[in-house]
N, C-alpha and C positions, 0 to 999 in steps of 0.2 A: 504493500500500500504506500510505503514511503516514496518509492520511485514515481508512482502515479501522482501523488500529491505534489512532489517537487516539480514534475513536468507541467502540471497545471499552474502552479505558482509562477513558473517562467512565462506563462501566457497572459499574465494579469494585464499588462499594458495593452496587449493586442485585444483582449476581451473588452476593455474599457473603450478602446478606439471603435470597435464594432458597435457597441451599445450606443455611443454618442453619434456615430454615423447614422444609425437607424433612427435615433431620437430626433435628429434634425429634419427628417423627411417623413413625418407621420402621415398615414393614409387610412381612410375609413374602410369598413368592411366591404370586401369584394372590389375595392379600388386600389389594392396594395400592389400596383404595377411596378413602381420604383423600388419598393421594399422587396418584391420578388426578384428584380434584377440584381439588387445588392446581395441577397442571399445566394443566388446562383453564382455570383462573382466569387464569394467566399468558398462555396462548395467546389468550384473549379480550381481554386488555389489549393484546396486540400487534396483534390483528386478523387473524391468519393463519387460513386454512381448516384444518380438521382432521376426522378420522374417529375415532369410537370403535367398540368392538366389543361385541356382546351377550354373548359367551361367555368373555371374559377382560378384563383391566384395561389392555390395551395401547391406545395412541393413536398415530395417524399424522397429523402436520401436513404440509402440502405447499404448494409453489409450482409451479404448472404454467404453463410458458412455451411449450409446444409446440416445445421446443428439440430439437436433435439428440441430446443426451446427458441421461441422468437419473442423479442421484447420490442415494444414500441415506446418511444419517448416523444412527447408532444409539447410544442410551444405555439402559442397564439401570436399573430403578427399584426393585428389591426390596432388602430388608435381610436380616440374619442373626439367628438365635436366640441372641443374646449379650446379657448385661446390661452396660450401659456403666458404667464406673467414673469417668468424667470428672466434674469439678465445673464445667464450662463452662456458660455461660448457655443454650446451645443443646443441652444434654444431652438424650438421648432421654427422653421422658415415658412411654414404653411399657416397663415392666419386662420384661426378657427379650428385648427386640428392639433392634437397633442397626444403624445404617449403618456396619458395620465393614469394608466393602470398597470404600467410596468411591462407591457408586452415586448418592448424593445429589449428589456433585460432578459426576458424568457427566451427571446430569439437568439441573443448573443450567447446565452448559456448553452443553448442547443447546438449552435455552430461550434462552440468550444468542445462540446461533447463529441460532435462528429470528428473533429480533428484528433482528439486523444484516442478514441476508439478505433478510428481508421488507421492511425499510426501503429496501433498494436493489434491489427486485424489478424496477423499470422498466429497470434497467441489466443485469439478468441475462440470460444466454444459455444457461441450463441449467435443467432441471427438478430440483427438490429435494424429497426425502421425508425427514422427520424422524421417526425411529422410537423411540418411548418404549416400551421392551419390558419386560414383566413376567417374573418367575420365572427369571432367569438362574441363580440359585443352586440351583434345585430341578429343575423338569421340563423346562428348556430352552425358555423362552418364545419364542425365535426361531422355532421351528417353528410356534407358534400364529399369529404374525403372517404368516409365509410362507403358511401354509394359507389364511389369510383374504385373500391376494392382495396383500400389501404390495410384492412384487417385480414386479408386473405393472401394466399400464394407467396410465401408461406403464411399459414394462419397465425395470428398473434395470440400468444398465450398470456402475456402480461403487459400491461400498459402503465407507464409512470408519467406523472405530471407534477409541476410545482407552480406556485404563485408567490411572487414577492409580496410581503405584507409589512406595512409601516407601523403596525402596532407591536411588532416584535423586533428586538434589537438584532443587529447584524451579528452573525455567529450563533444564532439560535434557530431552532426549527420547531414548528407546531404541527403535531400529528393528531389524528382523530380516528378512532375505530368506528366502523359501521357508517351511519349517515353523516355526511359532511355538509351537503348543500341540498336545498329544496328544489322541487319541480316548480315551474313557472308557467302559468296559463294566463292569457289575456282575455279579460271579460268585457264584452261590449253589450250594452243594454239600450234598447230603443223603447221609449214610452210614447204611444200615440193617443192623444186626447182629441178634443174638438175645439176648434177656434171659435171665439166669440168676443163680444164687447166686454171690456172690464167692468162696465157699469151694470152688466146683466150676467154675472158669473153663472147663474143657474141655467143659462142657455148653452153653456159650453162644458167641456171637461178639461180642467186645468192640469196640463201635464207637469207643470212645476210643482204643484201641490202633491200630485201622485208621486213624483220623483223623490220628494222629501220623505214620504212614508216608506218608499222602497229602500232608500238609502239607510234609514234607521232600522228597518226590518232586517236588512241583510247583515247588520252587525250582530244580530242574535245567533247567526250560524256559528261563529267562533265562540261566543260567550255561553250559548245554551245548547248547541247541537253537537259540539265536538268535545271529546274527553279532554279535560283541562291539562292532562299530561302529554297530549299530542299537539305539537306546535303547528298552528295554521295561521296564515295572515291573509286577509282580504282587504286590500286598500283600493279605494276608488279615487283616482287621481284627476279625472276630468269630468266636467258636466257642462253641457251646452244646451241652450234653449231660449226661446223667446223671440218675439218680433218687435214689439214696441210696448212701452209701459202701460198703455191702455187697451191692450189686446190680450185676451185669454190665450195662453200658450198652447199650441196644438201638438207640439212634439219636443221631447227632450232626449238627448243621448248622454249616456254615462259610460265611462270606461275605467278599467282598473286592472289590478293584477291579483291572482290567487297563488299563494305559495303553500305547498304541503310537503310532508316528508315521507309519506308512504302511499302506495297506489290505492288502497281501499279508502283512505280518507280523502284522497284527491277525487275519486269517483263520487263519493257521497256528497262532498262539498259542492261539486258541480250540479248534482241533482237538486240540492236544496236551493241553490241560487235560482235555478229555473223555476222551481215551485213557488218560491217567495215572490219573485217578480211577476209570475203569471197570476197568482191568486190575489196579490195586493192590487195589481192593476185592475183586475176584474171587479174587485170590491168598490172601486171608484168609477167604474164604467169606462175604463181605458183599456188599451191593449198593450201588453208587454212582450217584447221580442228579445231573446237572449242568444248571443253568439259567443261561444268560447273557443278561442284558438289555442290549441295545445302547443306548449312551448317546450322548454328543456325538461328532461327527465330528472328525477332526484339523483344526486350523486351519492352512491353507497360504496364505501371502500371495502376491499377484501382484507380481512384482518391478518391473514397470512402475509400478504404483501406489505401491510403496514408494519408488521414485525421485522421484515427485512430492512425497510427504511429506518426503523428504530435502531436496529443493530448497527447499521452502517453509520448512522448519526452519532451513536455512542462512541464507536471506534474513531470517528473523525473529530468530533467536537466535545465529547464527554457527556455523561448522562445529565449533568446539571444544565446543559444547554438544550434539552428537550422540554417542550411544553405540551401537555396533552389538553386539547380543547375539551371543555366540559360539555358544551351544548353545540349542536349543529347550527349553521348559519341558514337563515331563510333567504339568503341571496342565491342566485342561480349560477351554474357553471356547466357549459356544454361538454366538458370532459366526461360528463355522465354517460354520453352516448357511446363512448369507447368501452365503458364498463358494462354495457349491455352485450358486448361481443368478446370480452376477455376479463380475466381477473386483473386487478390493478389497484393503484392507490394514488391519491392526490394529496399533496401536503403543502405547507406554507413555509416560506423561507424569509427570515427576518431581513429587513433592509433599513431599519430605523437607526439613527445615530444622533443622539442629542448633542454631542460635542461638535458635530458638523452642522447642527441646526437642520437636520433632515427629519422632519416630524410630521409633515402634512399627510392627511389621509388620501386614500385612493380617490380618483375621479375629482380632483381639485386642481385649480389652475397653477398652483405652485408645487405640485407633487414632484418629488425627486427620490432617488435611491442612494444609499451608501454603496458605492460601486465595489466595495470589498466583498459584497455578497455574491458577485458574479463567479469568482473562482470557487466559492463554497458550493454554489449550485452545480457547477461542472463536476466537482469532486463527487457530489452525491449522485448525480446522474450516472457517472462512470462506475462508481462502486456498486450502486444498485443493479446496474446492467450485468456487471461481472458476477453478482450473487446468483443470477439465474442460470449461469453456465455451470454451476455446481449442483443443480437439482437433477 
């Protein structure tokens, strides 16, 4: 392990340069054309084989050893629609676009892992796929890569992924057994009433009044229909309706997000949303229409793989630098789709450094990382991959 760690430490300045290069040119989901070109440039320099796809911006590099086990390592490559406020030399040159979620770091870490594992390919006894995935923040780019066969030929047995996290200090890793992230479904509600004059409300059906009752009634799903120990979130973030202050509103639209941690609760919550909207609207003489767009699946780690990450983290950083997350997050992560096709684990890599004033949360205009975390991420990717060659 010492030789591997030393080799990765020698790449530190290179990893930082890659991360900053990517950070300067952020692109939104499925628009990562410059990012794709940059990744290909680095892969060509390494000499590793890779596949590109005609229908999206994803890339899969690979090392095929005809080995017993195949490991996939994933990094997301897209950015967010945020204007960066930093004055750093590597600040985004694209106004209104920023790597505010650390995907530039994930990509640099995966490129570093490509180099280290490719340089030692003659000693490998495991097949490796390096998945550079688009559109994690938008349409769930994991499904695009999976549809194009990234988990087959050879079939992926284990999938590993990480996310930099600014609530954890650099040099620390956060792990979680079982459920880590929630499913996410988009809820769209249309309430159709009857237009009328505001001075004669009895001649119309006020969709705004109905919407108020629907919104209040929907809150009872979490508080009264779901087991209190089963975490569920239903947040309604948008409401639109009305024509003029003296017109009874004929139509209101409401949209929000449903987050759940297990499939049965997910199904039940959707049923209750439809029932409550339907019967509440009927009670007021209105019509309620519900459309629920299924989003990301819940992310459930395989505990055997979590233990492998734990063992390698202890060997690399010491047991005191592991934090076990007590509760899952109700945030979503499309890494979950890979875990529907293989065993695997997703974990969090600390990137916070108070001494360097790197404290900002994800998805903020002044987000940055302590770049010391890059080499740690590469070390863990490499050690985790090598562990599967022993199975």
